[in-house]
A tleap script that builds the chain and sets N, CA, C and O, in Angstrom:
source leaprc.protein.ff14SB
mol = sequence {
  NMET SER GLU ARG TYR ILE LEU ALA TYR PHE
  LYS SER PRO GLU GLU ALA GLU GLY VAL ALA
  ARG LYS LEU ARG ALA LEU ARG ALA ILE GLU
  VAL SER ILE ASP ARG PHE SER ARG TYR GLY
  GLY THR SER PHE SER SER GLY VAL ASN PRO
  VAL THR GLY ASN VAL ALA ARG MET ASP SER
  MET THR ALA GLU HIE ALA HIE ILE GLY ILE
  LEU ALA ALA ALA ASP THR SER SER SER GLY
  MET SER HIE GLY GLY ASN GLY GLY PRO THR
  GLY ARG ASP ILE LEU LEU THR VAL ILE VAL
  HIE THR ASP SER TYR ASP GLN ALA LEU ARG
  LEU ILE GLU GLU ALA GLY GLY MET CVAL
}
set mol.1.N position { 28.513 -14.478 -12.414 }
set mol.1.CA position { 29.870 -13.988 -12.431 }
set mol.1.C position { 30.013 -12.990 -13.582 }
set mol.1.O position { 29.585 -13.278 -14.699 }
set mol.2.N position { 30.609 -11.823 -13.325 }
set mol.2.CA position { 30.707 -10.812 -14.379 }
set mol.2.C position { 31.944 -11.028 -15.256 }
set mol.2.O position { 32.857 -11.770 -14.895 }
set mol.3.N position { 31.954 -10.369 -16.404 }
set mol.3.CA position { 32.985 -10.561 -17.404 }
set mol.3.C position { 33.722 -9.261 -17.682 }
set mol.3.O position { 33.177 -8.177 -17.473 }
set mol.4.N position { 34.962 -9.367 -18.154 }
set mol.4.CA position { 35.757 -8.225 -18.595 }
set mol.4.C position { 36.275 -8.534 -19.994 }
set mol.4.O position { 36.480 -9.692 -20.359 }
set mol.5.N position { 36.475 -7.502 -20.746 }
set mol.5.CA position { 36.904 -7.640 -22.133 }
set mol.5.C position { 38.276 -7.012 -22.314 }
set mol.5.O position { 38.584 -5.987 -21.706 }
set mol.6.N position { 39.102 -7.634 -23.153 }
set mol.6.CA position { 40.440 -7.123 -23.428 }
set mol.6.C position { 40.672 -7.158 -24.942 }
set mol.6.O position { 40.413 -8.165 -25.599 }
set mol.7.N position { 41.162 -6.047 -25.475 }
set mol.7.CA position { 41.624 -5.977 -26.859 }
set mol.7.C position { 43.121 -5.737 -26.797 }
set mol.7.O position { 43.567 -4.748 -26.214 }
set mol.8.N position { 43.899 -6.625 -27.389 }
set mol.8.CA position { 45.354 -6.499 -27.365 }
set mol.8.C position { 45.899 -6.649 -28.778 }
set mol.8.O position { 45.370 -7.416 -29.583 }
set mol.9.N position { 46.957 -5.914 -29.067 }
set mol.9.CA position { 47.547 -5.902 -30.393 }
set mol.9.C position { 48.930 -6.531 -30.351 }
set mol.9.O position { 49.718 -6.273 -29.441 }
set mol.10.N position { 49.215 -7.371 -31.358 }
set mol.10.CA position { 50.479 -8.087 -31.442 }
set mol.10.C position { 51.111 -7.875 -32.807 }
set mol.10.O position { 50.446 -7.458 -33.755 }
set mol.11.N position { 52.408 -8.166 -32.896 }
set mol.11.CA position { 53.145 -8.029 -34.148 }
set mol.11.C position { 53.077 -9.278 -35.014 }
set mol.11.O position { 53.281 -9.203 -36.226 }
set mol.12.N position { 52.791 -10.430 -34.401 }
set mol.12.CA position { 52.724 -11.656 -35.192 }
set mol.12.C position { 51.628 -12.576 -34.656 }
set mol.12.O position { 51.299 -12.537 -33.471 }
set mol.13.N position { 51.070 -13.400 -35.535 }
set mol.13.CA position { 50.059 -14.355 -35.094 }
set mol.13.C position { 50.609 -15.344 -34.072 }
set mol.13.O position { 49.884 -15.788 -33.181 }
set mol.14.N position { 51.893 -15.690 -34.200 }
set mol.14.CA position { 52.501 -16.649 -33.276 }
set mol.14.C position { 52.534 -16.107 -31.843 }
set mol.14.O position { 52.290 -16.849 -30.891 }
set mol.15.N position { 52.835 -14.812 -31.694 }
set mol.15.CA position { 52.812 -14.192 -30.359 }
set mol.15.C position { 51.417 -14.302 -29.757 }
set mol.15.O position { 51.253 -14.687 -28.599 }
set mol.16.N position { 50.421 -13.960 -30.560 }
set mol.16.CA position { 49.042 -13.982 -30.079 }
set mol.16.C position { 48.589 -15.401 -29.758 }
set mol.16.O position { 47.889 -15.619 -28.769 }
set mol.17.N position { 48.986 -16.377 -30.591 }
set mol.17.CA position { 48.607 -17.775 -30.350 }
set mol.17.C position { 49.196 -18.293 -29.042 }
set mol.17.O position { 48.530 -19.017 -28.301 }
set mol.18.N position { 50.446 -17.922 -28.759 }
set mol.18.CA position { 51.084 -18.354 -27.518 }
set mol.18.C position { 50.319 -17.866 -26.297 }
set mol.18.O position { 50.114 -18.616 -25.343 }
set mol.19.N position { 49.903 -16.616 -26.332 }
set mol.19.CA position { 49.132 -16.059 -25.218 }
set mol.19.C position { 47.740 -16.675 -25.177 }
set mol.19.O position { 47.199 -16.921 -24.099 }
set mol.20.N position { 47.164 -16.924 -26.339 }
set mol.20.CA position { 45.812 -17.494 -26.392 }
set mol.20.C position { 45.763 -18.849 -25.691 }
set mol.20.O position { 44.797 -19.149 -24.989 }
set mol.21.N position { 46.794 -19.667 -25.874 }
set mol.21.CA position { 46.844 -20.971 -25.194 }
set mol.21.C position { 46.849 -20.781 -23.679 }
set mol.21.O position { 46.146 -21.488 -22.957 }
set mol.22.N position { 47.643 -19.828 -23.203 }
set mol.22.CA position { 47.702 -19.563 -21.763 }
set mol.22.C position { 46.376 -19.025 -21.242 }
set mol.22.O position { 45.958 -19.363 -20.134 }
set mol.23.N position { 45.715 -18.190 -22.037 }
set mol.23.CA position { 44.425 -17.629 -21.620 }
set mol.23.C position { 43.339 -18.701 -21.576 }
set mol.23.O position { 42.462 -18.670 -20.713 }
set mol.24.N position { 43.403 -19.641 -22.503 }
set mol.24.CA position { 42.437 -20.750 -22.474 }
set mol.24.C position { 42.653 -21.600 -21.224 }
set mol.24.O position { 41.696 -22.074 -20.613 }
set mol.25.N position { 43.932 -21.789 -20.845 }
set mol.25.CA position { 44.233 -22.532 -19.615 }
set mol.25.C position { 43.743 -21.771 -18.390 }
set mol.25.O position { 43.453 -22.368 -17.353 }
set mol.26.N position { 43.652 -20.462 -18.514 }
set mol.26.CA position { 43.152 -19.606 -17.440 }
set mol.26.C position { 41.615 -19.604 -17.416 }
set mol.26.O position { 40.995 -18.918 -16.603 }
set mol.27.N position { 41.026 -20.379 -18.313 }
set mol.27.CA position { 39.573 -20.505 -18.465 }
set mol.27.C position { 38.906 -19.230 -18.992 }
set mol.27.O position { 37.864 -18.804 -18.493 }
set mol.28.N position { 39.528 -18.636 -20.009 }
set mol.28.CA position { 38.918 -17.487 -20.679 }
set mol.28.C position { 37.604 -17.931 -21.305 }
set mol.28.O position { 37.488 -19.052 -21.800 }
set mol.29.N position { 36.634 -17.059 -21.280 }
set mol.29.CA position { 35.313 -17.377 -21.831 }
set mol.29.C position { 35.368 -17.418 -23.357 }
set mol.29.O position { 34.766 -18.290 -23.985 }
set mol.30.N position { 36.088 -16.476 -23.941 }
set mol.30.CA position { 36.201 -16.390 -25.401 }
set mol.30.C position { 37.571 -15.825 -25.752 }
set mol.30.O position { 38.047 -14.887 -25.111 }
set mol.31.N position { 38.205 -16.401 -26.775 }
set mol.31.CA position { 39.491 -15.915 -27.273 }
set mol.31.C position { 39.412 -15.908 -28.795 }
set mol.31.O position { 39.030 -16.903 -29.410 }
set mol.32.N position { 39.774 -14.784 -29.393 }
set mol.32.CA position { 39.715 -14.658 -30.842 }
set mol.32.C position { 40.969 -13.933 -31.335 }
set mol.32.O position { 41.421 -12.969 -30.717 }
set mol.33.N position { 41.523 -14.404 -32.451 }
set mol.33.CA position { 42.686 -13.757 -33.059 }
set mol.33.C position { 42.332 -13.405 -34.498 }
set mol.33.O position { 41.879 -14.252 -35.268 }
set mol.34.N position { 42.547 -12.136 -34.847 }
set mol.34.CA position { 42.235 -11.657 -36.190 }
set mol.34.C position { 43.345 -10.757 -36.692 }
set mol.34.O position { 44.025 -10.093 -35.909 }
set mol.35.N position { 43.521 -10.739 -37.996 }
set mol.35.CA position { 44.450 -9.793 -38.627 }
set mol.35.C position { 43.593 -8.734 -39.306 }
set mol.35.O position { 42.592 -9.053 -39.948 }
set mol.36.N position { 43.978 -7.504 -39.165 }
set mol.36.CA position { 43.253 -6.456 -39.868 }
set mol.36.C position { 44.186 -5.794 -40.871 }
set mol.36.O position { 45.406 -5.793 -40.705 }
set mol.37.N position { 43.588 -5.230 -41.916 }
set mol.37.CA position { 44.376 -4.616 -42.969 }
set mol.37.C position { 43.762 -3.280 -43.350 }
set mol.37.O position { 42.718 -2.883 -42.833 }
set mol.38.N position { 44.410 -2.623 -44.231 }
set mol.38.CA position { 43.992 -1.281 -44.637 }
set mol.38.C position { 42.559 -1.269 -45.175 }
set mol.38.O position { 41.787 -0.369 -44.843 }
set mol.39.N position { 42.200 -2.242 -45.990 }
set mol.39.CA position { 40.884 -2.253 -46.617 }
set mol.39.C position { 39.974 -3.354 -46.110 }
set mol.39.O position { 38.810 -3.416 -46.506 }
set mol.40.N position { 40.463 -4.211 -45.259 }
set mol.40.CA position { 39.653 -5.323 -44.775 }
set mol.40.C position { 39.671 -6.473 -45.754 }
set mol.40.O position { 40.059 -6.313 -46.911 }
set mol.41.N position { 39.251 -7.632 -45.288 }
set mol.41.CA position { 39.182 -8.798 -46.158 }
set mol.41.C position { 40.554 -9.351 -46.479 }
set mol.41.O position { 41.575 -8.742 -46.160 }
set mol.42.N position { 40.567 -10.513 -47.114 }
set mol.42.CA position { 41.852 -11.132 -47.443 }
set mol.42.C position { 41.963 -11.452 -48.920 }
set mol.42.O position { 43.071 -11.672 -49.410 }
set mol.43.N position { 40.861 -11.488 -49.643 }
set mol.43.CA position { 40.927 -11.915 -51.034 }
set mol.43.C position { 41.550 -10.862 -51.935 }
set mol.43.O position { 41.921 -11.173 -53.067 }
set mol.44.N position { 41.674 -9.638 -51.474 }
set mol.44.CA position { 42.196 -8.570 -52.316 }
set mol.44.C position { 43.700 -8.656 -52.510 }
set mol.44.O position { 44.222 -8.106 -53.479 }
set mol.45.N position { 44.399 -9.320 -51.630 }
set mol.45.CA position { 45.861 -9.297 -51.651 }
set mol.45.C position { 46.454 -9.698 -52.995 }
set mol.45.O position { 47.558 -9.270 -53.332 }
set mol.46.N position { 45.738 -10.512 -53.767 }
set mol.46.CA position { 46.284 -10.923 -55.060 }
set mol.46.C position { 46.321 -9.771 -56.047 }
set mol.46.O position { 47.035 -9.855 -57.046 }
set mol.47.N position { 45.576 -8.695 -55.805 }
set mol.47.CA position { 45.551 -7.561 -56.718 }
set mol.47.C position { 46.480 -6.442 -56.307 }
set mol.47.O position { 46.447 -5.374 -56.917 }
set mol.48.N position { 47.301 -6.643 -55.303 }
set mol.48.CA position { 48.186 -5.596 -54.817 }
set mol.48.C position { 49.633 -6.011 -54.973 }
set mol.48.O position { 50.007 -7.143 -54.666 }
set mol.49.N position { 50.430 -5.093 -55.448 }
set mol.49.CA position { 51.859 -5.325 -55.528 }
set mol.49.C position { 52.400 -5.342 -54.107 }
set mol.49.O position { 52.290 -4.330 -53.416 }
set mol.50.N position { 52.979 -6.441 -53.637 }
set mol.50.CA position { 53.409 -6.539 -52.250 }
set mol.50.C position { 54.562 -5.607 -51.907 }
set mol.50.O position { 54.782 -5.310 -50.733 }
set mol.51.N position { 55.299 -5.141 -52.901 }
set mol.51.CA position { 56.427 -4.252 -52.639 }
set mol.51.C position { 55.962 -2.814 -52.450 }
set mol.51.O position { 56.328 -2.158 -51.475 }
set mol.52.N position { 55.146 -2.325 -53.397 }
set mol.52.CA position { 54.738 -0.924 -53.356 }
set mol.52.C position { 53.385 -0.718 -52.697 }
set mol.52.O position { 53.083 0.381 -52.232 }
set mol.53.N position { 52.568 -1.762 -52.653 }
set mol.53.CA position { 51.212 -1.620 -52.130 }
set mol.53.C position { 50.249 -1.084 -53.174 }
set mol.53.O position { 49.069 -0.894 -52.880 }
set mol.54.N position { 50.728 -0.834 -54.389 }
set mol.54.CA position { 49.863 -0.301 -55.438 }
set mol.54.C position { 49.022 -1.404 -56.068 }
set mol.54.O position { 49.402 -2.575 -56.061 }
set mol.55.N position { 47.876 -1.012 -56.612 }
set mol.55.CA position { 47.015 -1.973 -57.285 }
set mol.55.C position { 47.745 -2.497 -58.510 }
set mol.55.O position { 48.188 -1.716 -59.352 }
set mol.56.N position { 47.870 -3.798 -58.613 }
set mol.56.CA position { 48.620 -4.396 -59.707 }
set mol.56.C position { 47.782 -4.520 -60.973 }
set mol.56.O position { 48.321 -4.460 -62.077 }
set mol.57.N position { 46.499 -4.688 -60.831 }
set mol.57.CA position { 45.639 -4.818 -61.999 }
set mol.57.C position { 44.204 -4.483 -61.611 }
set mol.57.O position { 43.800 -4.655 -60.460 }
set mol.58.N position { 43.454 -4.010 -62.574 }
set mol.58.CA position { 42.104 -3.552 -62.277 }
set mol.58.C position { 41.119 -4.697 -62.089 }
set mol.58.O position { 40.021 -4.467 -61.582 }
set mol.59.N position { 41.467 -5.925 -62.480 }
set mol.59.CA position { 40.526 -7.024 -62.268 }
set mol.59.C position { 40.357 -7.325 -60.783 }
set mol.59.O position { 39.499 -8.123 -60.406 }
set mol.60.N position { 41.165 -6.694 -59.940 }
set mol.60.CA position { 40.991 -6.871 -58.499 }
set mol.60.C position { 39.654 -6.298 -58.037 }
set mol.60.O position { 39.188 -6.609 -56.941 }
set mol.61.N position { 39.036 -5.460 -58.873 }
set mol.61.CA position { 37.727 -4.905 -58.508 }
set mol.61.C position { 36.664 -5.992 -58.498 }
set mol.61.O position { 35.577 -5.779 -57.960 }
set mol.62.N position { 36.947 -7.141 -59.075 }
set mol.62.CA position { 35.988 -8.233 -59.072 }
set mol.62.C position { 36.309 -9.240 -57.981 }
set mol.62.O position { 35.903 -10.400 -58.046 }
set mol.63.N position { 37.035 -8.783 -56.988 }
set mol.63.CA position { 37.405 -9.664 -55.880 }
set mol.63.C position { 36.151 -10.167 -55.176 }
set mol.63.O position { 35.049 -9.662 -55.391 }
set mol.64.N position { 36.344 -11.155 -54.346 }
set mol.64.CA position { 35.237 -11.755 -53.611 }
set mol.64.C position { 34.413 -10.699 -52.871 }
set mol.64.O position { 33.186 -10.782 -52.818 }
set mol.65.N position { 35.088 -9.725 -52.310 }
set mol.65.CA position { 34.420 -8.613 -51.639 }
set mol.65.C position { 34.641 -7.372 -52.496 }
set mol.65.O position { 35.696 -6.745 -52.413 }
set mol.66.N position { 33.670 -7.017 -53.308 }
set mol.66.CA position { 33.837 -5.942 -54.283 }
set mol.66.C position { 34.238 -4.619 -53.639 }
set mol.66.O position { 34.999 -3.853 -54.230 }
set mol.67.N position { 33.742 -4.342 -52.448 }
set mol.67.CA position { 34.068 -3.057 -51.834 }
set mol.67.C position { 35.559 -2.905 -51.561 }
set mol.67.O position { 36.061 -1.782 -51.504 }
set mol.68.N position { 36.269 -4.000 -51.394 }
set mol.68.CA position { 37.710 -3.933 -51.155 }
set mol.68.C position { 38.401 -3.387 -52.398 }
set mol.68.O position { 39.268 -2.519 -52.292 }
set mol.69.N position { 38.034 -3.876 -53.555 }
set mol.69.CA position { 38.622 -3.389 -54.801 }
set mol.69.C position { 38.296 -1.938 -55.054 }
set mol.69.O position { 39.135 -1.190 -55.556 }
set mol.70.N position { 37.088 -1.529 -54.714 }
set mol.70.CA position { 36.679 -0.136 -54.899 }
set mol.70.C position { 37.499 0.777 -53.999 }
set mol.70.O position { 37.976 1.822 -54.440 }
set mol.71.N position { 37.663 0.389 -52.747 }
set mol.71.CA position { 38.473 1.194 -51.834 }
set mol.71.C position { 39.902 1.318 -52.316 }
set mol.71.O position { 40.490 2.399 -52.265 }
set mol.72.N position { 40.459 0.221 -52.781 }
set mol.72.CA position { 41.850 0.250 -53.234 }
set mol.72.C position { 41.994 1.085 -54.503 }
set mol.72.O position { 42.968 1.825 -54.642 }
set mol.73.N position { 41.053 0.981 -55.421 }
set mol.73.CA position { 41.121 1.742 -56.665 }
set mol.73.C position { 40.982 3.234 -56.407 }
set mol.73.O position { 41.511 4.042 -57.171 }
set mol.74.N position { 40.281 3.617 -55.343 }
set mol.74.CA position { 40.104 5.027 -55.006 }
set mol.74.C position { 41.286 5.596 -54.239 }
set mol.74.O position { 41.374 6.811 -54.058 }
set mol.75.N position { 42.187 4.754 -53.790 }
set mol.75.CA position { 43.339 5.197 -53.014 }
set mol.75.C position { 44.311 5.966 -53.887 }
set mol.75.O position { 44.469 5.646 -55.065 }
set mol.76.N position { 44.964 6.977 -53.329 }
set mol.76.CA position { 45.909 7.781 -54.105 }
set mol.76.C position { 47.076 6.964 -54.635 }
set mol.76.O position { 47.632 7.298 -55.681 }
set mol.77.N position { 47.454 5.918 -53.948 }
set mol.77.CA position { 48.605 5.128 -54.400 }
set mol.77.C position { 48.286 4.263 -55.612 }
set mol.77.O position { 49.210 3.738 -56.234 }
set mol.78.N position { 47.022 4.093 -55.972 }
set mol.78.CA position { 46.682 3.222 -57.098 }
set mol.78.C position { 46.863 3.897 -58.444 }
set mol.78.O position { 46.869 3.213 -59.468 }
set mol.79.N position { 47.009 5.211 -58.482 }
set mol.79.CA position { 47.110 5.911 -59.758 }
set mol.79.C position { 48.477 5.798 -60.408 }
set mol.79.O position { 48.610 6.014 -61.612 }
set mol.80.N position { 49.482 5.468 -59.636 }
set mol.80.CA position { 50.832 5.454 -60.176 }
set mol.80.C position { 51.469 6.830 -60.126 }
set mol.80.O position { 52.653 6.976 -60.429 }
set mol.81.N position { 50.695 7.845 -59.746 }
set mol.81.CA position { 51.199 9.211 -59.651 }
set mol.81.C position { 51.591 9.557 -58.217 }
set mol.81.O position { 52.036 10.672 -57.945 }
set mol.82.N position { 51.429 8.616 -57.313 }
set mol.82.CA position { 51.712 8.852 -55.908 }
set mol.82.C position { 53.028 8.203 -55.532 }
set mol.82.O position { 53.462 7.247 -56.174 }
set mol.83.N position { 53.662 8.719 -54.498 }
set mol.83.CA position { 54.891 8.094 -54.020 }
set mol.83.C position { 54.585 6.859 -53.188 }
set mol.83.O position { 55.506 6.166 -52.755 }
set mol.84.N position { 53.293 6.566 -52.955 }
set mol.84.CA position { 52.900 5.363 -52.236 }
set mol.84.C position { 53.141 5.445 -50.747 }
set mol.84.O position { 53.209 4.414 -50.079 }
set mol.85.N position { 53.272 6.650 -50.208 }
set mol.85.CA position { 53.598 6.819 -48.802 }
set mol.85.C position { 52.455 6.610 -47.844 }
set mol.85.O position { 52.629 6.800 -46.640 }
set mol.86.N position { 51.297 6.230 -48.327 }
set mol.86.CA position { 50.146 6.016 -47.450 }
set mol.86.C position { 50.018 4.541 -47.119 }
set mol.86.O position { 48.986 3.932 -47.399 }
set mol.87.N position { 51.044 3.959 -46.530 }
set mol.87.CA position { 51.042 2.530 -46.227 }
set mol.87.C position { 49.933 2.155 -45.265 }
set mol.87.O position { 49.413 2.997 -44.534 }
set mol.88.N position { 49.581 0.883 -45.276 }
set mol.88.CA position { 48.540 0.373 -44.390 }
set mol.88.C position { 49.090 0.102 -43.005 }
set mol.88.O position { 50.191 0.536 -42.669 }
set mol.89.N position { 48.328 -0.610 -42.209 }
set mol.89.CA position { 48.785 -0.910 -40.858 }
set mol.89.C position { 50.087 -1.701 -40.880 }
set mol.89.O position { 50.216 -2.693 -41.597 }
set mol.90.N position { 51.021 -1.256 -40.106 }
set mol.90.CA position { 52.268 -1.992 -39.979 }
set mol.90.C position { 52.537 -2.192 -38.497 }
set mol.90.O position { 52.023 -1.459 -37.652 }
set mol.91.N position { 53.325 -3.163 -38.207 }
set mol.91.CA position { 53.649 -3.389 -36.804 }
set mol.91.C position { 52.626 -4.286 -36.143 }
set mol.91.O position { 52.648 -5.500 -36.342 }
set mol.92.N position { 51.749 -3.722 -35.375 }
set mol.92.CA position { 50.788 -4.482 -34.582 }
set mol.92.C position { 49.452 -4.598 -35.328 }
set mol.92.O position { 48.512 -3.851 -35.057 }
set mol.93.N position { 49.385 -5.531 -36.256 }
set mol.93.CA position { 48.160 -5.720 -37.041 }
set mol.93.C position { 47.430 -7.014 -36.693 }
set mol.93.O position { 46.558 -7.462 -37.438 }
set mol.94.N position { 47.792 -7.610 -35.558 }
set mol.94.CA position { 47.119 -8.813 -35.072 }
set mol.94.C position { 46.327 -8.419 -33.833 }
set mol.94.O position { 46.890 -7.902 -32.868 }
set mol.95.N position { 45.032 -8.663 -33.861 }
set mol.95.CA position { 44.151 -8.292 -32.749 }
set mol.95.C position { 43.726 -9.543 -31.979 }
set mol.95.O position { 43.152 -10.475 -32.542 }
set mol.96.N position { 44.020 -9.538 -30.690 }
set mol.96.CA position { 43.585 -10.607 -29.783 }
set mol.96.C position { 42.432 -10.050 -28.965 }
set mol.96.O position { 42.599 -9.066 -28.244 }
set mol.97.N position { 41.280 -10.664 -29.072 }
set mol.97.CA position { 40.103 -10.262 -28.310 }
set mol.97.C position { 39.830 -11.344 -27.286 }
set mol.97.O position { 39.749 -12.523 -27.628 }
set mol.98.N position { 39.685 -10.943 -26.022 }
set mol.98.CA position { 39.529 -11.905 -24.938 }
set mol.98.C position { 38.389 -11.477 -24.029 }
set mol.98.O position { 38.236 -10.297 -23.715 }
set mol.99.N position { 37.595 -12.446 -23.613 }
set mol.99.CA position { 36.588 -12.239 -22.575 }
set mol.99.C position { 36.957 -13.160 -21.426 }
set mol.99.O position { 37.060 -14.374 -21.596 }
set mol.100.N position { 37.156 -12.569 -20.253 }
set mol.100.CA position { 37.538 -13.345 -19.073 }
set mol.100.C position { 36.610 -13.012 -17.911 }
set mol.100.O position { 35.925 -11.989 -17.918 }
set mol.101.N position { 36.599 -13.887 -16.918 }
set mol.101.CA position { 35.879 -13.589 -15.685 }
set mol.101.C position { 36.629 -12.488 -14.952 }
set mol.101.O position { 37.852 -12.392 -15.053 }
set mol.102.N position { 35.912 -11.672 -14.226 }
set mol.102.CA position { 36.500 -10.538 -13.524 }
set mol.102.C position { 37.666 -10.943 -12.633 }
set mol.102.O position { 38.662 -10.224 -12.559 }
set mol.103.N position { 37.558 -12.070 -11.962 }
set mol.103.CA position { 38.630 -12.488 -11.055 }
set mol.103.C position { 39.903 -12.910 -11.791 }
set mol.103.O position { 40.949 -13.037 -11.154 }
set mol.104.N position { 39.854 -13.132 -13.109 }
set mol.104.CA position { 41.026 -13.514 -13.904 }
set mol.104.C position { 41.591 -12.351 -14.710 }
set mol.104.O position { 42.615 -12.496 -15.378 }
set mol.105.N position { 40.934 -11.210 -14.651 }
set mol.105.CA position { 41.282 -10.074 -15.513 }
set mol.105.C position { 42.732 -9.622 -15.344 }
set mol.105.O position { 43.454 -9.512 -16.335 }
set mol.106.N position { 43.171 -9.360 -14.120 }
set mol.106.CA position { 44.529 -8.860 -13.885 }
set mol.106.C position { 45.586 -9.856 -14.349 }
set mol.106.O position { 46.603 -9.464 -14.921 }
set mol.107.N position { 45.353 -11.114 -14.109 }
set mol.107.CA position { 46.298 -12.140 -14.525 }
set mol.107.C position { 46.359 -12.228 -16.053 }
set mol.107.O position { 47.433 -12.406 -16.628 }
set mol.108.N position { 45.201 -12.102 -16.705 }
set mol.108.CA position { 45.159 -12.128 -18.170 }
set mol.108.C position { 45.933 -10.938 -18.742 }
set mol.108.O position { 46.674 -11.094 -19.712 }
set mol.109.N position { 45.770 -9.762 -18.154 }
set mol.109.CA position { 46.509 -8.586 -18.610 }
set mol.109.C position { 48.015 -8.798 -18.483 }
set mol.109.O position { 48.773 -8.456 -19.391 }
set mol.110.N position { 48.442 -9.359 -17.365 }
set mol.110.CA position { 49.869 -9.630 -17.159 }
set mol.110.C position { 50.412 -10.584 -18.224 }
set mol.110.O position { 51.482 -10.352 -18.787 }
set mol.111.N position { 49.668 -11.656 -18.496 }
set mol.111.CA position { 50.099 -12.620 -19.513 }
set mol.111.C position { 50.267 -11.949 -20.878 }
set mol.111.O position { 51.244 -12.195 -21.586 }
set mol.112.N position { 49.314 -11.112 -21.231 }
set mol.112.CA position { 49.340 -10.425 -22.532 }
set mol.112.C position { 50.532 -9.479 -22.612 }
set mol.112.O position { 51.263 -9.481 -23.602 }
set mol.113.N position { 50.728 -8.678 -21.579 }
set mol.113.CA position { 51.811 -7.706 -21.597 }
set mol.113.C position { 53.182 -8.381 -21.563 }
set mol.113.O position { 54.116 -7.899 -22.204 }
set mol.114.N position { 53.320 -9.481 -20.832 }
set mol.114.CA position { 54.584 -10.219 -20.780 }
set mol.114.C position { 54.939 -10.816 -22.147 }
set mol.114.O position { 56.113 -10.998 -22.471 }
set mol.115.N position { 53.916 -11.115 -22.933 }
set mol.115.CA position { 54.137 -11.701 -24.264 }
set mol.115.C position { 54.359 -10.641 -25.332 }
set mol.115.O position { 54.500 -10.974 -26.509 }
set mol.116.N position { 54.392 -9.369 -24.942 }
set mol.116.CA position { 54.643 -8.306 -25.904 }
set mol.116.C position { 53.397 -7.685 -26.483 }
set mol.116.O position { 53.483 -6.904 -27.430 }
set mol.117.N position { 52.234 -8.011 -25.939 }
set mol.117.CA position { 50.989 -7.434 -26.424 }
set mol.117.C position { 50.795 -6.016 -25.926 }
set mol.117.O position { 51.244 -5.659 -24.837 }
set mol.118.N position { 50.125 -5.215 -26.731 }
set mol.118.CA position { 49.800 -3.832 -26.356 }
set mol.118.C position { 48.297 -3.749 -26.122 }
set mol.118.O position { 47.497 -4.015 -27.019 }
set mol.119.N position { 47.933 -3.378 -24.907 }
set mol.119.CA position { 46.519 -3.305 -24.542 }
set mol.119.C position { 46.031 -1.886 -24.714 }
set mol.119.O position { 44.860 -1.601 -24.460 }
savepdb mol mol.pdb
quit
């Protein structure tokens, strides 16, 4: 039996989780939910001012994933001389990845779109 793949974007993890339960009931082969961010990883968030998005302190360069701190430090908004207008992903930053059997593909797409997902 052949497989089809779907990448769908949601505004909240709860939206994606609701659809994921329905897709599992539809016997999806694989369902994955991930959040993506401007620099990747999650440990960097402690080094960023949540209001402005600017780097709050340089010790963030020693984050669990060093490349995240390097990327953030190189960003124009980290200097304090920028208006900070280069915001990261907003809106649909939740990625639902689904693998379904070909005969379930259309139904899976309908479920995702009805739940507010963007394919």
